[in-house]
KOLLOKE-201088 format. One record per residue (C-alpha): residue in one letter; x, y, z. Coordinates in steps of 0.02 Angstrom, whole numbers, plus 50000, padded with zeros to 5 digits. Each point is the difference from the previous one (the first is absolute). Layout:
residues N
aXYZ...
end
This chain:
residues 429
m447326081552229a500654990249850e501574989850024k501575008149930r500434992249832l501884999150037l500964999150163f501405009949919d499635009949842i501225003849858h500955014150085e499794994850182k501524993350092p499914987350142d501165002850148t501784993449979a499814982950083k498324996049922g500555006649831l501554988950000l498974984650046l498745003749862s501415002349874v500784983350047q498284991949983h499845007549825v501704993049949f499484982650056a498395001449899m501015003249842f501484988950041g499404983049942a499565005649825t501475012049984i501324986650031l499084986049908v500235007649828p501905001650008i500144982550076l499004992549857l501015009649870g501694996750081m500265018650034s500745008950148i498855001150151s500965014850072t499795009549836a498134996449996l499815006850177l501045015449959a499015002849839s498334998650088g500505012850130i500755012349875g498544997149881t498745004150135l500915016350041i500055004649814y498134996649988m499665010950152i500995014549930s499094998449834t498295000250085k500485014050121f499884988250149s498124998849981v499684981449966p500374986150127v500764987449879y501484988350023l500854993349843g500734982549988s500504986249879s498754996449860f499434982249962a499365004949828y501734999849921i500664983750075s499724988849849a500565013349875m501615003750095a500364981450023f499734997149814a501155014749954k501344993450117e499864982549926q500105006749822m501575009850046g500864984950076g499815006050178d500455018249964i498845012550083s500335014149876a498424997649895g498874998550152q500695015250091t499985010649842g498224994649962i499415004850175m500855016949985m499055002949838v498394994950089g500335014150123l500165012049854v498354993449928y499185004950165v500745017549986v499405001949819v498244994150048s499995012250145l500435014549884i498594995049882v498794998750147a500505017450057k499585006849826v498454990449943g499294991250155t499644981650030a498554995549885w501184991949875i500664988250135d498234994350038r499784996549814l501614989949986l499824990650164p498214995150041p499714985750125i499874987049860v501835003649960i500675003050176g499214984350076p500774987149882m501675009350006i500104997650188m499464981949985v501384996549874i501295007650118g499504988750144l499694983849905g501555002649892l501044997750158a499094984250056n501344988149934t501365009350094a499054998450164v499634981449978t501804996049952s500735009950145a498804991250119g500654983149942f498334993349940v500794992049847a500474982549945d501324992950120g499815015150114d500845000050171w498774996950143k500875013050107n499695013549871m498194994849982l499745000050189v500775017150024a499015006849853a498384992850070v500335007650172s500365017149923f498434998849894m498874994950146i500685013850113a499645013149866v498274992849967t499554999050184i500505018050034q499155006049841t498354991950049r500015000450190g501255013650046r499445015450095g500665017750011f501705004349930i500514981749991r498814997649853v500925013349900i501664990550002p499574981749964f501454997649879l501305006750121i499394988650139a499954985349879i501825003149956v500494999950183g498994984250039g500644990349850y501775005750036v499924993250179v499404983149936a501404999949869i501285003250138f499394984750097l500124989549842g501805005549971m499635009549841v500785016750050d501845004449985f500485014650114t501745001949925p499555015849902v499395008250160q501604995550094e501105006549859a499045016249972a500585016250079w498825009150116l499935015449890s500455002749817l499425008849843p498494992049914d500474988249859l499685012649860s500154997349813l500295015449893p500075002749811f501815005850008a501634995350086t500335008550167g501584991750061v499184997850170a500184982450070g498344990850011l499085010749872k499554990249844e499885006649822y498754996949861k499775008149830l498535010349938y499224988849869f498665006349881g499684983649910p498364990749972e500104990950168a499905016950087f498615007349891a498954984250023i499765005150183l499185016749960p498214994149963i499824994050180a500005018350051i498205000049938v499574987950140t500925008850139i499335017249953a498254992750014e500454992850171h500745016850051i498355008849962g498984986950091d501085000650157h499845018950011m498134999449976v499794987650143l501205009650113g499045015949961e498394991850058i500834995050164c500705017350031g498495009749938r501005008749863n500184999349812f501864997249972l499744998949811k499505018450003k501105006350142p501474998449986g499454992649833l500314984149902n501415008649905r500985002650162t499704982550068l500534992349834i501595010549994g500434994750178d499734981649961g500915001049833v501545009150062a500104988350150t499924984949884a501365007149886v501145003850148s499744982550071a500474991949834f501495011649983i500774993550162g499594981849961g498314998450087p498304993749940a498585010849937n499095009950134t498135000750023t498655006550116y499424985450105g498274993250035e500764995450169n500315018650031t498165003549974g499574985750117v501115006650139v499295017649989g498224993449995l500264988350147t501005011350116r499195016449943i501755007550004a500215010649844s501415010950067v501265003749864s501355002150133v499744981850051i500244994349820r501545011149982n500784992650156a499614982449938a500985004249842l501475005850104i499964983950102a500024989649840i501525009849939g500864996850166l499664981249991s500804999249827f501685004150080f499804986650136s500934985949911k499684986050124f498145003349986t499984999049809a501144984650008l498744991750116i498625003449874s501044991949863t500054983550096i498124997349982p499764983649904s499075000849835a498694987950068v499445013150127l499735012749863g499234987049885g498654995150124m499565018050034s500055004449815i498674987049960l498795010950096l500775016649952y499974997449812g498254992950013v499445015450094i500735011149863a499044990349868s498415000550104n500155018950013g499855000549811l498404990150014k499415012050135v500235014649879l498834991749876i498704996050134r500015017550075a499765007749828r498634987349963v500794995849833n498704990749897f500754984349923m498394996749907e500665013449882s501114992249867r501165014950000n500494997750183l500184981249979v501185002149852i501125012850087a500194989950161s500244983549909a501365006649884m500955008250143l499954984750114v500524987549867l501415010749928g500635005350172l499964982850081g500404990049844g501675008549976g499485009049841v501435008449907l499905013749869k501595003649903l500075017349923g501435001549877s501634991150032d500275004750181l498475005950096v499034986050084i498445003250104s499364985650105g498984994950151t499255013850105a500595013849884l499194991849848a498384996950095a499935018350054l500265006549823v498724988049925g498735004950133v500215018649967f499934997249811l498434989350004n499145012150118l500305014149877v499534991149839l498554988850049p498335008949984a499055004750157a498954985350053a498274999649925e498574991150085d500684982549979s498734986350026a500224987850143e500334986549873
end
């Protein structure tokens, strides 16, 4: 008799004790990446946790509780949001407004998909465009990782040591880990580096001592509430916000890829049932809601696919409970305060690997699709995208709108793919 594909299928529910343990395990699998984005962007950790939980529930409702997906903070928008914040003098208004509009782009794309299908997406986003996009996202963050790790001129040896320890822990687990441990290398690397930082006197526990046990998450809203602790920002529809939109091209492509892989694991075609239009709406609305309350963009995680594939637990009830646990943790102030005490060197060392892995995934896309770089067309598209994206290319449209970095690379890639003629039989020379 053939082995059962999944231990728990989509609509199966483990018993209470086992289900709770599996849900906690799922939270840990997502935790490292979910908190890293807000830490790097100087955002609220409690809000990111709350947004990931709420976003996952929104996604489940949109897909009729038929896809085992957990949503968390997206790395793709880190550089764009940081740039928008810098351009606005530290104000988050442009970044949050831009991410809300990204959510609306998802919804619009989902409506188009529902009407005309997905062939047009395949035309816009072939592997030769998707691969370099992902590489630009990862490599564009390289300087941030190296600086945080302290590997700079006159860098502090303590920072470098802590960063090196964090890096080696993540690498060791990634290459030699077994079972569930291998799914959470970044989380374990944070813990290991943090312990070393404590021994070196680099951690200040004052925020933990001063924090209450329970409180409302540190939300930011686009209007005044009069409630103590809730911050206000303004909806801003300027060029800094619109410059974030092209990155949606990248994350929509990732969204499709994640659901295809998850479908293979579960023996289902999620792009047909419940349908790409429903999964896109769930992801888009979740992203818009997260930005509305001051959180980062949401995304379906490759880690989520890894957990389901490794544990063979595809129960939607487990994912739902994991979302509820994340929401509960967002109100546990001492816990979020403890997370905020993690030194930047810990995150820097881990990010050296993390950002490199993101870039390597872009390369993997090209290899899997067997993109032929002997064809001039492919060489031109990839070259232009990498140089513009990593070289800090800037395109000024009119007096206000500026498109740069990842967004510019994405637009150029899509444009070149559409206008360059299909590759003829180029000679090897």
